[in-house]
C-alpha positions as CSV (number, residue, x, y, z in Angstrom):
1,M,61.6,-80.7,-51.0
2,A,61.3,-77.8,-47.9
3,A,58.4,-76.6,-49.8
4,A,56.5,-79.4,-50.1
5,A,57.5,-80.3,-46.3
6,V,56.0,-77.0,-45.8
7,A,52.7,-77.6,-47.4
8,L,51.9,-80.9,-46.2
9,S,52.7,-79.5,-42.8
10,L,50.7,-76.6,-43.2
11,T,47.8,-79.2,-44.9
12,L,48.1,-81.3,-41.6
13,G,47.6,-78.8,-39.3
14,A,45.0,-77.3,-40.7
15,A,43.0,-81.0,-41.0
16,A,43.6,-81.0,-37.2
17,C,42.0,-78.0,-36.1
18,S,39.3,-78.3,-38.6
19,Q,38.4,-81.5,-36.9
20,D,39.6,-80.6,-33.9
21,S,35.7,-81.4,-31.6
22,N,36.7,-77.6,-29.3
23,S,37.6,-75.3,-31.5
24,I,35.4,-72.7,-31.9
25,A,34.0,-73.4,-35.5
26,A,33.6,-76.8,-34.6
27,Q,30.9,-75.8,-31.3
28,A,29.5,-73.1,-33.7
29,N,28.8,-75.8,-36.4
30,S,27.4,-78.6,-33.8
31,G,24.9,-77.2,-33.3
32,D,24.2,-77.9,-29.0
33,R,24.4,-74.5,-27.5
34,K,27.4,-75.1,-26.0
35,G,29.4,-72.3,-24.8
36,Y,26.1,-70.1,-24.0
37,I,26.3,-67.6,-21.5
38,S,23.2,-67.1,-19.3
39,G,22.8,-64.5,-16.5
40,D,23.8,-66.3,-13.2
41,G,20.3,-65.8,-10.9
42,T,21.8,-62.5,-9.5
43,I,18.4,-60.4,-7.5
44,E,18.7,-56.8,-7.8
45,R,16.3,-54.4,-5.8
46,V,15.5,-51.2,-5.8
47,A,14.3,-49.3,-2.8
48,V,11.4,-46.3,-3.9
49,A,13.8,-43.8,-3.4
50,D,16.0,-45.2,-6.0
51,R,14.2,-46.0,-8.5
52,K,14.6,-44.2,-12.3
53,Q,12.4,-42.6,-14.6
54,P,9.3,-44.8,-15.9
55,L,10.8,-46.7,-18.8
56,Q,9.2,-45.7,-22.3
57,L,8.7,-49.6,-23.5
58,S,6.5,-50.2,-26.4
59,G,5.7,-52.6,-29.5
60,T,4.2,-55.1,-31.1
61,T,3.3,-58.7,-29.5
62,L,3.8,-62.4,-31.3
63,R,0.2,-61.6,-32.4
64,G,0.4,-58.0,-34.1
65,Q,-1.1,-56.8,-31.4
66,H,0.0,-53.5,-30.3
67,W,1.6,-52.8,-26.5
68,K,2.6,-49.5,-24.3
69,L,3.9,-49.7,-20.9
70,S,2.4,-46.4,-20.3
71,D,-1.3,-47.9,-21.0
72,E,-0.3,-50.6,-17.5
73,R,-0.4,-47.6,-15.4
74,G,-1.4,-48.8,-11.9
75,K,-0.1,-52.5,-12.4
76,V,3.5,-54.4,-11.8
77,V,4.4,-55.1,-15.1
78,V,6.9,-58.2,-15.4
79,V,9.0,-57.7,-17.8
80,N,11.0,-61.4,-19.1
81,V,13.2,-61.2,-21.8
82,W,14.1,-64.4,-23.6
83,G,13.9,-66.3,-27.4
84,S,13.4,-70.4,-27.7
85,W,17.2,-70.7,-28.9
86,C,18.4,-69.9,-25.3
87,G,18.4,-72.6,-22.7
88,P,18.0,-71.7,-19.9
89,C,15.0,-69.3,-21.2
90,V,13.0,-72.0,-22.1
91,R,13.8,-74.6,-18.5
92,E,12.1,-71.2,-17.0
93,A,8.7,-71.1,-19.2
94,P,7.1,-73.2,-17.4
95,D,7.9,-71.4,-14.1
96,L,7.2,-67.7,-15.2
97,Q,3.7,-69.0,-16.7
98,K,2.9,-70.6,-12.9
99,A,3.7,-67.3,-11.4
100,W,1.5,-65.8,-14.3
101,T,-1.7,-68.2,-13.5
102,Q,-0.6,-67.6,-9.7
103,L,-1.1,-63.6,-9.7
104,H,-3.5,-63.6,-12.6
105,K,-6.1,-65.8,-10.8
106,S,-5.4,-63.5,-7.6
107,G,-7.0,-60.2,-9.4
108,K,-3.9,-58.4,-8.2
109,P,-3.3,-55.6,-10.8
110,V,-0.4,-57.6,-12.2
111,Q,0.7,-57.9,-16.2
112,F,3.3,-60.2,-17.9
113,M,4.6,-59.5,-21.1
114,G,7.8,-61.0,-22.8
115,I,10.0,-59.6,-25.1
116,D,11.1,-62.4,-27.8
117,Y,14.6,-61.5,-28.8
118,R,17.2,-62.7,-31.9
119,E,14.0,-64.9,-33.9
120,S,11.5,-64.6,-35.8
121,A,8.1,-63.4,-34.6
122,E,7.0,-67.0,-36.0
123,T,9.8,-68.8,-34.2
124,G,8.6,-67.1,-31.4
125,L,5.3,-67.9,-31.4
126,A,5.8,-71.2,-32.1
127,F,6.6,-71.5,-29.2
128,V,4.7,-69.7,-27.3
129,Q,1.7,-72.7,-28.1
130,S,3.8,-75.2,-28.1
131,N,4.6,-74.0,-24.1
132,H,1.2,-73.2,-23.4
133,I,2.7,-69.4,-22.4
134,T,-0.4,-67.8,-21.6
135,Y,1.2,-63.9,-21.3
136,P,1.8,-61.9,-24.5
137,S,5.6,-61.4,-25.8
138,L,6.4,-58.8,-27.7
139,A,8.3,-59.0,-31.4
140,D,12.1,-58.5,-32.1
141,D,12.2,-55.4,-33.8
142,G,16.2,-55.2,-33.8
143,G,16.7,-54.2,-30.3
144,Q,14.7,-51.1,-30.0
145,A,12.5,-52.5,-27.1
146,L,16.0,-53.8,-25.1
147,L,17.5,-49.8,-25.4
148,A,13.9,-49.2,-23.5
149,L,15.4,-51.5,-21.3
150,R,18.3,-49.2,-20.3
151,G,20.9,-52.0,-20.4
152,K,19.1,-53.5,-17.5
153,A,19.1,-56.7,-19.8
154,A,22.3,-57.6,-20.6
155,S,22.1,-61.7,-21.0
156,T,18.7,-63.7,-21.4
157,P,16.9,-64.4,-19.6
158,T,15.8,-61.4,-17.7
159,T,13.4,-60.7,-15.4
160,L,12.8,-57.6,-15.0
161,V,10.0,-56.4,-12.5
162,L,8.4,-52.8,-12.7
163,D,5.7,-51.0,-10.3
164,K,3.0,-49.4,-11.1
165,Q,4.9,-46.7,-12.3
166,G,6.6,-48.1,-14.6
167,R,9.8,-48.1,-12.6
168,I,12.5,-50.5,-12.4
169,A,11.8,-52.3,-8.6
170,A,13.6,-55.2,-9.3
171,R,15.7,-57.8,-11.7
172,V,16.6,-61.5,-12.0
173,S,19.5,-61.4,-14.2
174,G,19.7,-65.3,-15.2
175,P,16.7,-67.9,-14.7
176,V,14.0,-67.2,-11.7
177,D,11.8,-69.9,-10.5
178,T,8.1,-69.5,-9.8
179,A,8.6,-68.8,-5.6
180,T,11.3,-65.9,-6.8
181,L,9.5,-64.3,-9.3
182,T,5.7,-64.1,-7.6
183,G,7.5,-63.3,-4.1
184,L,9.6,-60.1,-5.6
185,V,5.7,-58.8,-7.3
186,Q,4.1,-59.0,-3.8
187,D,6.5,-57.0,-2.6
188,V,6.2,-54.8,-5.2
189,L,2.4,-55.0,-5.0
190,G,3.0,-54.0,-1.1
191,A,5.5,-50.8,-1.7
192,R,4.8,-47.7,-1.1
193,A,5.5,-45.3,-4.0
């Protein structure tokens, strides 16, 4: 009798846990991406004298082309780490595209490069095409591109503004808007290296 009561208690306890909408399992299975942790939009600027060595970033774009940061010397490069599974990344995408369009049309030496993280190139390319993103993105390479960023992209989204030598000049940890990003780029363009 006591064994039956214990078994019934365990069965009811397990059933209660599996139906709890706040349980870890229920949240993971819901697909609504609750609990995602993103940066808070903190902006870090790095003075010219405090900038480290240039990054050694390279990879293959979502469209299959090889790209190296060292080929962009003389340009300010904006690197944005994103994924279509990341809600804040999806929300900031129009702002990034608007900033790219404005800066590209201005004729200033600026290049944007996304790093599509934790998804297939096909999924990333579908997102880019459906959202009319015109600047390129590197395909996920198992984290090699993130390693090249020296720990400066701990969450998605993260946006780095690199100076004309490829050194980190500014970082936004979390979503960025058009005005903030274009302002950071303009600051780096105007800085004396």
